[in-house]
C-alpha positions as CSV (number, residue, x, y, z in Angstrom):
1,M,-52.0,15.3,27.2
2,N,-49.6,12.7,26.0
3,I,-50.6,9.1,25.2
4,I,-48.5,6.0,24.2
5,L,-50.1,3.5,21.9
6,M,-48.5,0.0,21.9
7,G,-49.4,-3.0,19.8
8,P,-48.0,-5.1,16.9
9,P,-48.3,-4.0,13.3
10,G,-51.9,-4.1,12.2
11,A,-53.3,-3.8,15.8
12,G,-55.1,-0.6,15.0
13,K,-52.7,2.0,16.5
14,G,-53.0,4.2,13.5
15,T,-56.8,4.1,13.4
16,Q,-57.0,4.9,17.2
17,A,-54.4,7.6,16.8
18,K,-56.5,9.4,14.1
19,I,-59.6,9.3,16.4
20,L,-57.6,10.8,19.3
21,E,-56.0,13.4,17.0
22,E,-59.4,14.6,15.9
23,K,-61.1,14.5,19.3
24,Y,-58.3,16.0,21.4
25,G,-56.1,18.0,18.9
26,L,-53.2,15.7,19.6
27,K,-50.4,14.9,17.1
28,Q,-49.3,11.3,16.4
29,L,-45.6,10.8,16.5
30,S,-44.1,7.7,14.9
31,T,-40.4,7.6,15.5
32,G,-39.9,5.6,12.2
33,D,-41.7,8.4,10.2
34,M,-39.7,11.0,12.1
35,L,-36.4,9.4,11.3
36,R,-37.3,9.1,7.6
37,A,-38.4,12.8,7.6
38,E,-35.1,14.0,9.1
39,R,-33.1,12.0,6.6
40,A,-35.2,13.3,3.7
41,A,-34.8,16.9,4.9
42,G,-31.1,16.5,5.1
43,T,-30.9,18.0,8.5
44,E,-27.8,17.7,10.7
45,L,-29.8,15.2,12.8
46,G,-30.8,13.4,9.6
47,T,-27.2,13.1,8.5
48,R,-26.2,11.6,11.8
49,V,-29.1,9.1,11.6
50,Q,-28.3,8.2,8.0
51,A,-24.8,7.2,8.9
52,I,-26.0,5.1,11.8
53,M,-28.7,3.4,9.8
54,D,-26.4,2.8,6.8
55,A,-24.0,1.0,9.1
56,G,-26.9,-1.3,10.1
57,D,-26.9,0.0,13.7
58,L,-29.9,1.1,15.8
59,V,-30.3,4.8,16.4
60,S,-29.4,5.6,20.0
61,D,-31.9,6.5,22.7
62,D,-30.2,9.9,23.0
63,I,-30.8,10.7,19.4
64,I,-34.4,9.5,19.5
65,I,-35.2,11.6,22.5
66,E,-33.5,14.6,20.9
67,M,-35.6,14.1,17.8
68,I,-38.8,13.8,19.8
69,E,-38.1,16.8,22.0
70,K,-37.4,18.9,18.9
71,R,-40.6,17.7,17.3
72,M,-42.7,18.3,20.4
73,N,-41.6,22.0,20.3
74,E,-43.5,22.5,17.0
75,K,-46.9,24.2,17.1
76,D,-49.0,21.2,16.1
77,C,-47.9,19.4,19.2
78,A,-49.1,22.1,21.6
79,N,-52.0,20.0,22.9
80,G,-49.9,16.9,23.3
81,V,-48.8,13.9,21.4
82,I,-49.6,10.2,20.7
83,F,-46.4,8.2,20.8
84,D,-46.6,5.3,18.3
85,G,-44.1,2.5,18.8
86,F,-42.1,4.4,21.4
87,P,-40.7,3.8,24.0
88,R,-39.4,0.3,23.3
89,T,-37.1,-0.1,26.2
90,I,-36.9,0.9,29.9
91,P,-34.0,3.4,29.2
92,Q,-36.2,5.0,26.5
93,A,-39.2,5.2,28.9
94,D,-37.0,6.7,31.6
95,A,-35.6,9.3,29.2
96,L,-39.0,10.1,27.9
97,G,-40.3,10.6,31.4
98,L,-37.4,13.0,32.3
99,M,-37.9,15.0,29.1
100,L,-41.6,15.3,29.6
101,K,-41.1,16.3,33.3
102,A,-38.7,19.0,32.2
103,K,-41.5,20.3,29.9
104,G,-44.0,20.3,32.9
105,T,-46.0,17.4,31.5
106,G,-46.1,13.6,31.5
107,I,-47.9,10.5,30.2
108,A,-51.6,10.4,30.7
109,L,-52.3,6.9,29.4
110,V,-50.5,3.9,27.9
111,V,-52.7,1.7,25.7
112,D,-51.6,-1.8,24.8
113,L,-53.7,-3.3,22.0
114,A,-53.6,-7.1,22.0
115,V,-54.5,-9.0,18.9
116,D,-54.9,-12.6,17.7
117,E,-51.8,-13.2,15.5
118,N,-53.7,-15.2,12.8
119,I,-56.3,-12.4,12.4
120,L,-53.5,-9.9,12.5
121,F,-51.9,-11.5,9.4
122,E,-55.3,-11.5,7.7
123,R,-55.6,-7.7,8.4
124,V,-52.2,-7.0,7.0
125,E,-52.8,-9.2,3.9
126,K,-56.1,-7.3,3.4
127,R,-54.4,-3.9,3.8
128,A,-51.7,-5.0,1.3
129,A,-54.3,-6.2,-1.2
130,E,-56.2,-2.9,-0.9
131,A,-53.0,-1.0,-1.7
132,V,-52.4,-3.1,-4.8
133,A,-56.0,-2.7,-5.9
134,A,-55.6,1.1,-5.5
135,G,-52.4,1.1,-7.6
136,Q,-50.3,1.9,-4.5
137,P,-47.2,0.2,-3.4
138,V,-47.5,-2.3,-0.6
139,R,-46.0,-0.9,2.6
140,N,-42.8,-2.6,3.6
141,D,-44.2,-3.4,7.0
142,D,-47.1,-5.2,5.4
143,K,-44.9,-7.9,4.0
144,P,-45.3,-11.3,5.9
145,E,-41.6,-11.7,6.8
146,V,-41.5,-8.1,8.1
147,V,-44.7,-8.6,10.1
148,T,-43.4,-11.8,11.7
149,R,-40.1,-10.0,12.7
150,R,-42.0,-7.0,14.1
151,I,-44.4,-9.1,16.1
152,R,-41.3,-10.9,17.7
153,E,-39.7,-7.5,18.4
154,Y,-43.0,-6.1,19.8
155,K,-43.3,-9.1,22.2
156,T,-39.7,-8.5,23.3
157,Y,-40.0,-4.9,24.1
158,T,-43.5,-5.0,25.6
159,A,-42.3,-7.7,28.0
160,E,-40.3,-4.8,29.6
161,V,-42.2,-1.7,28.9
162,S,-45.8,-2.9,29.7
163,P,-44.9,-3.7,33.4
164,Y,-43.0,-0.5,33.7
165,Y,-46.1,1.6,32.9
166,E,-48.5,-0.9,34.7
167,S,-46.5,-0.3,37.9
168,R,-47.2,3.4,37.5
169,G,-50.9,2.9,37.1
170,L,-50.8,4.1,33.5
171,L,-51.4,0.9,31.4
172,L,-54.7,0.0,29.8
173,R,-54.7,-3.4,28.1
174,L,-57.4,-3.7,25.4
175,D,-58.5,-6.4,23.0
176,G,-57.5,-4.9,19.7
177,M,-59.9,-7.3,17.9
178,Q,-63.0,-5.4,19.3
179,P,-64.9,-3.0,17.1
180,I,-63.0,0.3,16.5
181,D,-65.7,2.5,18.2
182,L,-65.7,0.3,21.3
183,I,-61.9,0.5,21.6
184,A,-62.0,4.3,21.1
185,S,-64.7,4.7,23.8
186,R,-62.7,2.7,26.3
187,I,-59.6,4.7,25.6
188,Q,-61.4,8.0,26.0
189,A,-63.1,6.7,29.2
190,A,-59.7,5.9,30.7
191,L,-58.2,9.3,29.9
192,P,-57.9,11.8,32.9
193,A,-60.5,14.5,32.8
194,K,-59.1,17.9,31.7
195,K,-58.7,20.3,34.5
């Protein structure tokens, strides 16, 4: 079973992904984390990605799909994955669909978590303050200017990707401001029953 979680930073994707991982044995895949891991490991793919990112360019869809396909072949992804922040474009969604079809699987559900931007900023500020209080560095994506940019990017790509999955009957829009347990139960209720 494969699930896509969409939502701006601070919408609760990570929280819901953890619940889904525990309940269904899925693995959360964040393309940003995967790119950083490839670079840190110094793999051939990581070297290619490093050069692209150092030049200030976006990593191509082909490379992203190659990286996801490689990662999905690992044992901890056997039950399926939760895509976090991917796909961001129609070409990525098409490529993901083809790759999953070749593996004999597909997307079970796409969850779009909507949030109030003012409350979102409060959540992110709270998360940053908690990190400082714990003596940890503040995540780069918890800085206000980064959050503002990422919300703008999110609105841009979901304007394309949400209708793409909605037209396929896969999209579940939820109010990300609802209690965590309520959101989790609505996601689980929308998942197809295992055969």
